[in-house]
N, C-alpha and C positions, 0 to 999 in steps of 0.2 A: 416613343411613348405608348403606353398601353393603359387602358382603362376598363374597369369591370363592365361599363355600359356598352363596350364595343362587342361583347360576346355574352350571350345568355342562352339558357336552355328553354326549349318549348315546354318542357315539363313544368316550368315555373308559371306558365300561363293557365288561368282557370278556364279551360276549354269547356267545362260542363256548365259554366255560368252563362245563361242566355243574355243577361244584362251587361256582360263584359264588353267594354268598348276597346277593341283592338287598336284602332287608329289613335285613340286618346293615349293608350299606353305607349305606343311608338313615339308619339310626340313628346311625352314626358321623358322618355329615355333620350330622345334627341336633344331636348333642352338641357338635361342633366350632363350629357356628354359635351355639349357646346360650352356650358359654364366651366366645366373641368378643363377643357382645352384652352379657354380664355385665360383661366388662372395660371395654367402651366406655362403658357407662352409669355405671360407678363412676368412670371418668376425668372424665366430664362433671359428675358429682355433686361430685367433689373440687374441680374448678375453680369450681363455683358456691359451694361452702362457703368457698373461699379468698377469693372476691370479697366475701363477706358475713361474714367472720370478725370476732369482737369485737376492738376496737382493742388490748387488752392482751395478745393472743396473737400470738406471732411464729413464723413457719414455720421449722422446722429442715431443711427439704428433704423429699424423698420417701424412703419406705422400702418395700421389697418385702415381700409377704406371699403365702403359699400357703394356700388353704382348700378343703376338699372341700365341694361344694354339690350341690343336687338336679340340676344340669345338668352336673356333672363337676368336674374339678380346675381351679380358677381361680387364675392368677397375676396379681396386680395390684399397682400402685404407688399409694400415697396419701401425702399430706402429714401430717407430725407437727408438733405445735405445743408451745411452752412459754410460760409466763406471763412477762411482762416483769419483774415485781417479786416475785412469790411463788415459793417453792420447791415448787411443786405438781408432781404427776405430769404426764407428757406427755399431751397431749390429742390423740386421733386421731378426729376427727368422723366419718369414713367408717366406721370399725369400729363406732363407737357407733351410727350409723344402721342398720347391719346387725345389731346386737345381738351382735357378736362380742366375747368376753372376751379379755383378754391371754393369748396362748399357745394359744388354742383352734384346733384344726385342722379342726373340723367346723362348718358353718353351722347356725344354729338350725332352718332348714327341714329340712335333712338329719337333724339330731338327732331332730326330731319324727317324721319319716317312718320312720327306722330303729327308733325305739322302738315305733311303731305296728305295724310288721311283726314286731317281736320278740314281740309278744303273740299272734301267730298261727302262728309257726314258730320253729325253732331259730335261734340267733344266726348260725351259719355260713350257713344257708339264706337268712336275711334279707340278709346281706352279698352273697351271690351274686346274689340278686334285684335288689338295688340296682345292682350292676355291669351286669347284663344289660339292665335297663330304663332306668337313669339314667346309666350310666357313672361312678358314684360309687365311688372307690377307698376302701373301708372294710372292715376285717377283721371276722371274727366276734367277736373280742375287743373290737374297736372298737365294734361294735354293743352288746355287753354293757356296756362302760364308759359309752357315751352313755345307755343305758337306765337304768343305775344313777344317773347324775348327774341325769337328768331326773326320775326317781322321787324322789330325795332332795330336790330343790327343791320338788317337789309336796308331799312330807311336811312340809317346813318351812312352806310356804304354809298347809297345813291347820292346823298347830299354831298359827300366828299367827291364823288365822281363829277357832279355838276359843278362844284367849286373849281375843281381842276380844269374842267372843260372851258369854263368861261374866263378863268384867270390866265390860263396857259393854253389857248386853243390849239396851237400847232403841235404841242407835245402829246396830245391825246387822240390824234387822228388815227383811224383804223387803216388796215392794209388794202381793203377792197375799194376800187375806184372805177369811174366810167360805167356806172350801173344805174338802173332805174329801180328806185325803192318805193314801195307802196305802203301808205299809212291809211288804214281804214278806221275811222274814228266815230265813236258814239258815246252816249252816257246813259246812266240808270240812276233813278232816285230810290233810295232805301230809307226806311223809317228809323228814327232814333229812339232810344229807350226813354220812356217817360221819366223814370226815377233818376236818370242821369241828365235830363234836359233841364237847362235853366229856364226861368220864366220867359225870357226873351230869346232863348236859344233856338237853333234850327229844329224843325220837326222832321226834316229829311236831310240826308247827305247825298250830294251828287257825286257818283263814282264815274270817273272818266276812263275810257278804255280805248287803246289803239292796237289794232292788229297790224303787225309789221311783217312784210314778206317781199320776196324778190320776183314774184310772178307765179306761173303755174306749170305743173308737169302732169301728164296723164297718169291716172291711177289704175286704169284698165287698158288693155290692148286696143279696145274699140274706141277709146278716147271719149267715152260718155261721162266719165267722172274725172275730176282733177284734184290735185293736192297742191296746197300752197308751198312754195319753195322757201326753206329756212324761216318758217313762221315762228314769230314770237308775240307775246301779248304783254303790254304794259298797262298797269292799272294805277290810278292815283285818286285819292279821295279827299284832297284838301282844296287846292285852288287850280285854276286853269294855267297859271304861270308855272306852278310846281309840276303840273302834268307835262307841259311842253319841255320843261327842263329835264324831266326824267326820260322822256322820249329821246331828247337830244343826246343824253348821256348813254342811253342804250344803243343808239345808232353809232355814236362816235367810237364805241368799243370795237366795231367791226368795219366801219366805212370811213373813207376820207370824204367828208361831206362837201368839201369844196369842189370835188370832181364827180359828184353824183347828182342825178336828177331825182326829184321826189314828187310823187303824186299823192295829194291828200284828198281823201274822199269822205264826205260827211253830210249832215243834214242842213247845213247852212247857218247853224248857230254862230254867233259872233266869235265865241271863244275858239271854235274850230277853224274858222276862216283866218283867225290870227296866227295860226300855225305856220303860214307861209313866211312870216317875219323871222322865223328861227332858222331858216335854211336858205342858202344863197340861190339855189336853183329849184324852186318849188312852185307847183301849180295846184290850185284847188278845184275840185269837181263836185258839184252838187250831187249827192247820192241819188241815183235813179229810183231806188226803192221808195224814198221819202216823197219825191215830187210826184211820182205816179200814184202813190197812195193818196196824196192830197187831191189829185185829179179824179181819182176813183170816188172819193167822198163827194166831190163837187157834182159829178155827172150821174151818180147813182149806178144803176144797172145797164146803162146805155153803152154797150161795147163799141158800137159804131162811133159814138161821140168821143170815147176815150181814145180810140185809134186815130181819129182825125186830128185831135189836138196834139197827141203825142207826135205824130208824123210832122205836123207843122212846126212844132218846137224843135224837133230833131233837125229839120231843114233850115231853121233860123228864120222862118217866116213869121216874125213877131206881129206885124201889122194885121195880117190875116187871122192869126190866132186870137188877137185882142178883139177883132170884129166878131169872131165866132163866140167868144165868151160874152160879149155885150148882148148879142142876139139871144143867147140862151138865158141871160138874166131877165130879158123882157118876156121871153116865152115861158119861163118857169120862175116866177117871182118867189116861190117858196125856197128856191135854191140860190137866191141872189147873194146871201151872205157867204155861203160856202164857195160860190164861184169867185166872189171878190177876194176871199181869203186865199184861194188857190192862186189867183192872178197876181196878187201882191207878193206872194211867196216866190213864184218863179221870176217875176219881174225884178225883184230885189237881187236875185241871184242870176240874172240873165247872162252875165259875163262868165259864169262858171257852169252853165248848164250843158255845154258841149261835151261830148265823150272825149276822154283823155287821148284816145287813139287818133283823133282827128286834130288834136291841138299840139302834138309833139311827134317827132319822128323817132322811132325806137327800133332796135334790132332784137326782137324777142322771138323765140321759136313759137310761143303761144301767147297771144295778146287777147285777153278776155275782158269783159266788163267787170266792174267792181261791185262789191256788195257783201263782203265777208263779215263786216262788223255786226250786223244784225243777229246772225246766228251765234256769234261769239258772246254777244250780250247775254243770250239765253244760257249757253253752255258754261260760260265762265262766271258770270255775275248772278243771273237769276237763280240758277240752281244752288248757289251758295248763300245768297243774301236775301232772297225774297220768299222762298218756300217755307212752309210750316209756321207761318205767322212770325217770322223772325224780325227782330229789331236790334239796333246796335248802338253802342256808345260811340261818340265822336272819336 
């Protein structure tokens, strides 16, 4: 195949025009050639499918279609078939091959790319980026619609996976077993849109997040930075039950959960602690970041006091730690409420305060402390849902 865009003369370029954008011209030619190539391949595919069509299907001739793709706007013609004897819907094998549904104006590839960009920037900016880099004509509202549709399909898939997991647990077990899986869990509250909010509706949505991984590997030869192994992130914005079901479905795709140990790390909220009920071999650890932050608020800038209480709790010396807290409440009455709040927090979670490495025997090349959820709350959720005064419909 040959196309006029594949070869052109430098004499055609306005070299004397200082305002001429050479890169823009190259991108236009690239897009034009990509559209032409897309069309030619579809024509050849349509002819090949026609030669090998099932005998009971009769061609009704060609029909035109326009679709936005990752290479630009593609106009193409393909054959439509009907069955000789059955009153079935018309069959369009080329559209089926491309994964295009009836009436869809956007290709699956562009839909996926636009949704991916929409997680990093506003919808309008995503549409502008797609036009500048791919010459894809899609509006900001179009990016929003495609993201919603893709997200709804993913929600339906997860619900089906959850149904399969709990109705037929043995059939959906993954291949990996005899492993330690880490779930680092936290949540973020985001504002709801006022015009979508009912009078007694929620003012905020709690978005729950789990960072799933299998441990750590060194990112640098010196071993000063580490990367999480097989990291995945699960986010759910409805209920705690739906969250743990989604996490279970995600894990069951890869692991045989009946033969894996699971460490759940979180801030001690009741819905996080309840996660151990979903897995046969799970332990919960109170996130060190959260209880040390509560201690820091209670003792203020006293580094010595912070270290003393931290060491006592790490050693399990609860009686001595309580005496220390009570003495500080008497010495600093202005901090009495903060100290009491801290003590009640750690005492309620006293069974889960110990480091997971001291509570279970594991054979990992690198066994580090936990605390990945906090940074992922920022990079995954805050950057998308909290900045630029954003608010959301339920």
